[in-house]
N, C-alpha and C positions, 0 to 999 in steps of 0.2 A: 602594789600599790595602784590606784586607780586616779584618773583624771577624766572631767568631763567638760568639753569645748562647745562651743557654737560659733560658726564661721562659715554660714550659708548653707545651702545645699548638701545634706550630711552626705553624698556618696562620693564626691571628690575627695573632701579631706579624710575619710576613711581610706579611699585608695592611697593618699599622700603619705599616710602615717601606719599603713599597716606592715611595711617592708622596711620600716626604720631599724636599726640596731637596739635592741633595749624594748621595742613594744613588741609584747605577748601578746596581746590579743585586741581588736578592736570588734565595737557593736554600734549600732547607728541607732539612735532613740529619739524621744522627746523629753525635754526638761524645763521646769522653772514657769509653767501655768498653773492653773487651780484646781484642777482635777487630777487622780491619781492615775487612771488610765484612759487614754486617747487614742483615736485611730490617725490615722494618716488625714483623712478627710478633714476631721474635726479640726487640727491643726492648719490644713490648708484655708481653710474656711475664714481663719483670722480670729478668732472669739476665745480659743481655749488657753490662750497667754503661752503656749509651749514654745519653744524654741528647736528646731530639728540641730542634734547634738550627736557627736560621735565621743562613744565612751571608750578611754583607753585602758589595757592593764598593761603594766610597765616593771621593768626591773630598776631599779634607781641604782645599781651596783653599775648600769649600761648606761643610762640616760638619764639624765636628772630630770625633775619638775619644771626647773626654771628652762633647761635647753627645749623641753615639748614647748612651753609657753613661747620662747624664741622661734621657734618653727611658727607655732600658732600664728603669730605676728606675720611672719612671711608668706604665710601660705592664702591670706585673704587680705581686702582693704578694711582695715579695721576704722577708717576714717568714715565710712558710711553708715549711715542709720537705717536700722530696720531694713537692709537689703543687702546683698550680694548681686552686682549688675549682671546677667540679668534678672535674676529672681529678687523681687520687690515682696515685702511684709515683714510684719514684725519675727514672722517664724525663721527666717534669714537673718537676724541681727546678731551681733557678735559678742560672745559672752561666754566668761569664764565663771563657771560654777565650782565653788570650793567644797571639797568632805570636811576640811576640821579647820582650826584656827593659823594653822603652819601653811595649810597652802592658800590660804584666805593673804598671811601675809606679804607670801612669797608673789604671790599673784600682784598685790598692790605694789611692790617694791618692782614689779618688772613692766607694769604699765606706765608708772610713774616716769620709768627709764624710757620707753618706749615713748612716751607724751612728749618728751623732750625732743626726740627725734622728729617726730609728726609735727611740731610748734604748736602742740595742744589741741589738735583737730580729733583727737582718737574718741570712736563714739563706745568702743568696749565696756559691758559692765563687768561687774564683778556680784555674783551672786550665790549665799550658801544653795547646793544642791536640793532641788524641791521637787517632787511629784514626776520621777524621774519615770519613763516607763519604754522600755525596748519596743522597737519599731517592728513593723510586720517582717516575717520571711522574706518576702520578696524583694525588699530594702538592704536586707545584709549582703553584705560584699556585691552591690548591686551591679558597678562598673566590671568586677574580675567574672560575673555571670553573662554579662551581654557585651561582649569584646565582639 
């Protein structure tokens, strides 16, 4: 199973997710923009509409989609709009990109529950995955490569 999440600069979430039990693979990329293929420079310019994302491949028998979403909300500040301090811009927004109706329903349920905990301040969007593009190779496992 796969899921795609935007929670600020993609380097740290990839590092945080990669060693969680049940996570088979991580990949960083861009999603949700206006065009199918973009570069880091285009995304950073702020007019492509893409968010920096981490794409996870996971084993549902070990970690559920709901558990991944729970971790997602704990790994960033979902109350910040179009930023994760100190990174500012729409590419750093909080967004759950669903791949099917079941993921959409589960994401809506988790978001509703979390929004109660955060007193209605959550800025996270839930959007159908569109125009996903793998990020350049130097971004993949960036923290691991640059310790």
